[in-house]
C-alpha positions, 0 to 999 in steps of 0.5 A: 698430393701426388707421390714423387720418386726420388733417387737419394745417396745415403751412407750404407750404415744409415741404410742398414740402420733403417732396416733394423729399426721402426719409425722413431728409432733414429737419433737426431744426427741420423734424422738430419743425415736422412733429411739432407739426403732427401733434400739433395735427392734427384727427382725422377721425371713423371712418367719416366721409362724403365731405368738401367745401367747405361754403362753396362748397356754400352759395354754390351753393345760395343762387345756385341759389335766387336763379336759381330765383326769376328774380332778375337776375344769377343767370341762369347758375346752375342753378335750385333750386326745391325741396328735391329740387334742394337734395339734388341740389346736395349729392349732386353737390358736389365731394369733397375727401376721399372717404368711409371705409366704416364697415367701415374706420372 
């Protein structure tokens, strides 16, 4: 059976609890909460690329364009002057979840 990558949202307290106990250390209420979180999770597409914070990337690009236009207040940002600079922003953006090669997806 193939693995699936899944994004779930759980309460921080439940997460911390999972870090403190071995399998079987939960009670039925917490088991139910984890089951519901998994059931409502978002499967990542097979063979996905690297995933990151698109809002942070958008902010970096917008600020870089403003810096490239020499707008006041944006002197500390790297200048973006053309499409290649935008591509570089995407290329070097922080990764939250690494890509999965097609052969593994």
